[in-house]
C-alpha positions as CSV (number, residue, x, y, z in Angstrom):
1,M,-5.7,-5.4,-17.2
2,G,-8.9,-5.6,-16.0
3,T,-10.7,-2.6,-14.4
4,F,-8.7,-1.7,-10.7
5,S,-6.5,-4.4,-11.0
6,S,-3.9,-4.6,-8.6
7,D,-1.1,-4.2,-10.9
8,I,-1.8,-0.6,-11.9
9,A,-0.5,0.3,-8.3
10,V,2.9,0.1,-9.5
11,D,2.5,1.1,-13.0
12,G,4.6,3.9,-11.9
13,I,1.5,6.5,-13.2
14,K,0.4,9.0,-9.8
15,S,-2.5,10.0,-10.9
16,T,-5.0,10.2,-8.5
17,H,-8.0,9.9,-10.3
18,A,-10.4,6.3,-9.6
19,Q,-9.8,4.3,-13.0
20,A,-6.1,5.2,-12.2
21,C,-6.1,3.1,-9.0
22,T,-6.6,-0.4,-7.8
23,H,-8.6,-1.1,-5.2
24,T,-10.2,-4.4,-3.0
25,M,-13.9,-5.3,-3.1
26,Q,-15.3,-4.5,0.1
27,E,-14.0,-7.2,2.8
28,T,-12.4,-7.1,6.5
29,R,-8.5,-6.3,6.7
30,P,-8.3,-6.2,3.2
31,Y,-4.3,-6.5,1.5
32,W,-2.2,-6.0,-1.4
33,Y,1.2,-6.9,-2.1
34,V,4.6,-6.9,-3.7
35,D,7.5,-9.3,-4.8
36,L,10.2,-6.9,-5.7
37,G,11.9,-10.5,-7.3
38,Q,14.9,-10.9,-4.4
39,E,15.2,-9.1,-1.1
40,Y,16.4,-5.5,-0.3
41,C,17.4,-3.3,2.4
42,L,14.3,-0.8,2.8
43,K,14.6,2.6,3.3
44,Y,10.2,3.7,3.2
45,V,7.1,2.8,1.6
46,E,5.5,5.8,-0.8
47,I,1.5,5.5,-1.0
48,V,-0.2,8.0,-3.3
49,N,-3.9,7.9,-2.3
50,R,-7.4,8.3,-4.2
51,G,-8.2,12.2,-5.2
52,G,-11.2,13.8,-6.0
53,T,-14.5,14.2,-3.1
54,C,-15.0,10.3,-3.0
55,C,-13.0,7.7,-1.2
56,S,-10.4,9.1,0.5
57,G,-10.8,8.3,3.3
58,R,-10.3,4.5,2.6
59,L,-6.9,4.8,3.4
60,H,-7.0,4.6,7.1
61,D,-5.2,2.0,9.8
62,I,-2.7,1.3,6.9
63,E,0.3,-1.4,8.6
64,V,2.9,-1.9,6.1
65,T,4.7,-5.0,6.4
66,V,7.9,-6.8,5.1
67,A,9.0,-10.6,4.3
68,G,11.7,-12.8,3.2
69,H,9.0,-15.1,2.6
70,Y,5.9,-15.1,1.2
71,K,3.1,-15.1,4.1
72,D,5.8,-14.5,6.8
73,F,5.2,-11.1,7.1
74,K,6.4,-10.0,10.6
75,K,8.4,-7.0,10.0
76,Q,6.4,-3.4,10.7
77,C,7.6,-1.1,7.7
78,G,5.3,1.3,8.8
79,F,1.2,2.7,10.1
80,F,-0.6,4.9,9.1
81,K,-3.7,6.1,11.3
82,G,-5.5,8.2,8.6
83,P,-7.9,9.0,7.6
84,G,-6.0,9.8,4.0
85,T,-6.7,13.0,2.6
86,S,-7.8,13.5,-1.2
87,G,-4.4,12.8,-3.4
88,Q,-2.0,12.6,0.1
89,I,0.9,10.9,-0.7
90,V,2.1,8.6,2.6
91,V,5.7,8.2,3.3
92,L,6.6,5.7,5.6
93,N,10.0,4.8,6.9
94,C,11.0,1.6,7.5
95,P,12.9,1.0,10.8
96,Q,17.0,0.6,9.9
97,E,17.8,-2.8,8.5
98,T,14.7,-3.6,7.3
99,K,15.4,-6.5,4.8
100,G,12.8,-7.9,2.8
101,R,11.2,-9.3,-0.7
102,Y,7.9,-8.7,-0.4
103,V,5.4,-6.1,1.2
104,K,2.4,-6.1,1.8
105,I,-0.2,-3.0,2.5
106,Q,-3.4,-3.8,4.5
107,I,-6.1,-2.2,6.5
108,V,-5.4,-3.8,9.9
109,D,-8.5,-2.5,11.8
110,G,-12.0,-2.4,11.0
111,I,-14.7,-4.2,9.1
112,D,-16.2,-3.6,5.1
113,N,-13.7,-1.7,3.5
114,Y,-11.9,-1.4,0.4
115,L,-7.9,-0.8,0.0
116,T,-7.5,2.0,-2.1
117,L,-4.2,2.3,-4.1
118,C,-3.3,4.7,-6.5
119,E,0.9,4.0,-6.6
120,V,3.1,2.3,-4.4
121,R,6.3,2.6,-4.5
122,V,9.5,1.1,-2.2
123,I,12.8,2.7,-1.9
124,G,15.7,0.9,-1.0
125,K,19.3,-0.3,-1.8
């Protein structure tokens, strides 16, 4: 596991220190996704933002989408305009009957962004 690797976002540790977060390279429309292993009916997605005096504003214009098949992210679970605040926990409630196996979190506005996620929880049944 390397520094800032994608699996840090689902390690169960809600620390908001930079070393406990994953982040992408600086790019247009950066994203992160998780494979839940099977399809679930989703209730909400919780995102823990980076804390401290640096970089919490990176969490902005976040769209969470859900798919039954990889690369078919058409169902929106939620949107967060932001910008995020230090250590903020963002909860995005999915519309009723949102089903999917894959969940993608993406910055959908602006250029040259870093997507930073300290922890992601997907809650469903």
